[in-house]
Steps between C-alpha positions, in 0.01 A plus 500: 500500500749782552696533819470269803298772676237516223450123507502503881208749488312270260559204736354695791204613287416137407558367854282761674232324704620151410565244773816377323756672278584314178754703309573395137810672368582550135834659404604727215707350216819669633464301817392185317831503311703568811608857416514823696297803396725726288495776243613254229258528204422127507409513874363850579160473327423165672571611854181457703278406208279187501625420846684643799867592488704319769881518496607513865410370844369849590262477208362174631460651850304798359284267284378284788507759777187528716432124464606247767676253273534226760135515610294193409251725324760641256619320188707641214549360150775623269493448125873493437715229335849572362616718794259325747773391747614863554146642525398220738806573718391867512147402602614262777740763634208745500294257711791448736564872548131567555515252793823664625330841493199355683725344769687824554177700539339249735812476720542875541822519298366684197627848587860379526457295182368807312811696599720216377310486168552877452873453567522225240288658226515874560121496534452547123324169417122527539152421358448748212163663535215474746395172661172354371193436716550190711882533501622503864854609410653163583765337287679825421720539809793303361524661155868525401611245755418151629414339834841335506655841563268576794492176698754250632555190291302265724186712523509572127533124422197426723290766322613384155406138581157612624435712189603224260282250680187725495514694174242400237494542122625380161774584266448387139866410419397243230787510255376210284182675388705810435696314234187343366265801491566827678860584402634686806796261536823685590736234630600176336234230559746278694603784736135616540394146599789483744383821671146360516644195679700731729176684603326176584803365684511829705123469571544144621795586723334808655153353547324734255172317513236749379670649198495339151850486349356471147166556332503241220320703239271406216354846476769641274494183288127561444550870440762421232233298318476149642166328530390378848630141449849621395503753785426235758732230356802729463447649847474164678796370300705799614393427859623143481825628349554718806435203729756294312757780521445567871524130577824480297640760741425277792175661616220276624165551322322553831750776590414715201162394349316734740690794348375427147197675361336519155349784296246448223307717255127457476330567169146416394562168321337201682836342581569789743217380722702192601857620472547503877355156575700342216822666622435382858427140393813463280725675758378293793544169322849585371626640834363197686607225260817638338654705778353347820369829618279543803134594492598867556742485207233353273276809542529737205432861584426736214410858418282606209504827311230570251617508136674811381481379141120498521492876570428704191527871426176490301183515709724524802208491744436133401832395654353497850240247385773268370703547818198419719438167317869411522499573875195283543690213332792547735298522823283207404814294442635596842806708417700610803513863393371713219587819310236667286624726222370853456301569181741769378811283523454442128643844456672630816590438862164504676359807668375504860141486367557200275695313772211555739265344248733202453514447876120531521471201260673283758312639794160456336579136401636417843247684716185519292492220244306216661640200314849566633380461858555133415874423511490268197192590292607314184579163667304216343400684183512257210652752264763617750600139590528403132697817418737425789585161355533637145732783602709274721555256211595785265754634754656153541527469123694831497731364766583215260591747225726692739660176619578398144699822456711454812267641761440868571861617465563284193183640339614855575827443310300425186250780587210256495298682764542839330406357159185334633396817684552707180297258289210512743522879520484522121191278494324714765576828323398354162169377632440834675561696179300261284207507739491121552579578864220740597602787728208724582569865423819415312404284204127452564212701648684819410380835618333664197562848643875444553756633254634203302836387633510770769624402844365664812722772641593492868750680712834318485666446839874580467783605730577870496831669426525591870450139604768381256742760639421393856580139425826583319616730781392244758725234355794747486434595861491133612823419316677803643389416854648148474794572268760392761360149536324415170812394307601254769142367516491442124838329512372262774187429291707408194729282712205308644361437148836385367546256786152351440371609842155639580462821303167598661642484854765748393244719317324544835809697598584656162165681456555700814773709331472435120237595243325254268701609197833462688394147607385400154822614334709312761307178444530534122877471548477167681171345385479609137227685313202326339529387139205335330540164332473536125 
């Protein structure tokens, strides 16, 4: 929420006392659509709301400052899709420059480097506000510049290779589910897929082993209204489509399968209790038998977030109960990572107090709940085993329906996935309003003392006018600082795209001197803007 500094403070608050830092980053809608903060009426009110505003490399450095991004105990996930290649390039450059700063300090060269940074930037680029508790000041030394301008080419290349090899995290970058459910597509689907392939090709060439190049996402499909079967089927089908596309580009499945991850929503329906095991079974068989993948490639890794759609503004306190049960499903089914929603996310960006409660749900389940001391507590249960077979068969049946329509991309042309999601959403909402789907505190077991139809009032978390102004001026400052080189950088980027070369490799250079909005507008000219099939 708000500026990079405000979100950085929230990260440090949540990470305090934790052995590992797991930073989940949501972006405001201005960033999600690849724009720069501006005073335009269609942009201004959205700057820093419902997510953090990131438009430049300096924004990314402020956001993740104070965390050692290449440490094995740090992992960052970024919920970004349309402009994901540019945001990912900013993040990786941030990790590289952190390592450059660390090298300069450890080798006794920092004082000279600081003087050089002041020469290049005028000393005006800084962290806005006081540092939070736990922030050691690291990651801010190269604001306004990059390690490339401070080191010789050979030493910089060595540090870059080390950072890329060690950095951990996930970028969502799933453009198929954007078309099917979430709607933050900005580039033409063909060009967006090409850039996804460019990212994976770059990862394979530079030995990026611990970072997921895509989070193949069912969460947004579920949030748009799909039931658990449809969520799982569409998500796995999208995953196989990515495999087919990457292999068509000449990549070996064992070279990229380790960089694929999945992301599911967990509701309360019984099917959610087996969503992970069914996904892993289907994925392993297909990767082994269809694509000849190794045992490592057959292993499906997935993240679960508790259902946002199950959060209700009525009887808002009950949301933590639902979230706890959904988290129990996920942990019992051996998810690789878990995000628990805060109870007030039905209305606003969560407060520090509600986030602490959401985190406590995970900690109590992991550290106190006895059944989860067993790594696989549901194994052998008759109901779970039967449910696994039933859900698997239903998913395979959906694969057949997709195949009859020309596969995932063919089905998208006729809007099959969107239509099915909308039909299932309508059924859910109809049953909720009729009461045939009981939801405690919403349509049954109503509080007799509550005002009919009244929704609880909570403080809304929004960016301030000062924060909006800071972001707008920050972009202007960045563009002015790099005005002499940005035009040439954008021209090189467009040339690379027109020649069919690796766009992401060039973006790693472009983001050092161009803002997100400048990059997006340049790529629109060569890759085309998104237009939905009708």
